[in-house]
C-alpha angles and dihedrals in degrees: 000000000000122000097248093052090049092050092048091051097045097039095184096295120188113262122209133201141169121230139174111227106182145020086226094064106071136142127241090278093052095252117138114260111236123222115217110225137180135209124251128235127228092257092052091047090053090046094053090047088053091047090052092055102094116198120215102206093185095056094028092232137122127217131185119241112208090186092056090050092049092047092052092049094048096043096047098041104040103094099178119056093025112212086199096059106129094211094051091047093050092043090053094045094244129140100191131042088231091062091049093049093052093044097053104034130056120231093258092047088052091049093049088051095048093047091051092051091047092048091049087052092060103263096116102083125072120210089253090056091052094049091050090048094048090049092052096049 
């Protein structure tokens, strides 16, 4: 199949995966609980980058907030459990999904979830990896 036909067929569809992120998060049988995640599109990536640019009106400067970017990626691409679930937020006493995320997951767990979503979105391969793979196929 040529590349254009493949691209027209695939059309940047969302990909999903299920991943365990911690030995702490296990079911009643001791098996790791898997989080269901989805990939992000180019438009979503751009939007999260914009959201992470924080404007300081007083000093007329902008700074990039990596934590805001990570939060946006995790909150919008974790399907199960949903950090945006209104009932879960209310039950936990949270107003914002960001509060819920930080209350229920440790920093390392958040990082594993973020990393898995980013990889699923195509950010895991360096150009060198792709060249080697192409040569070997």
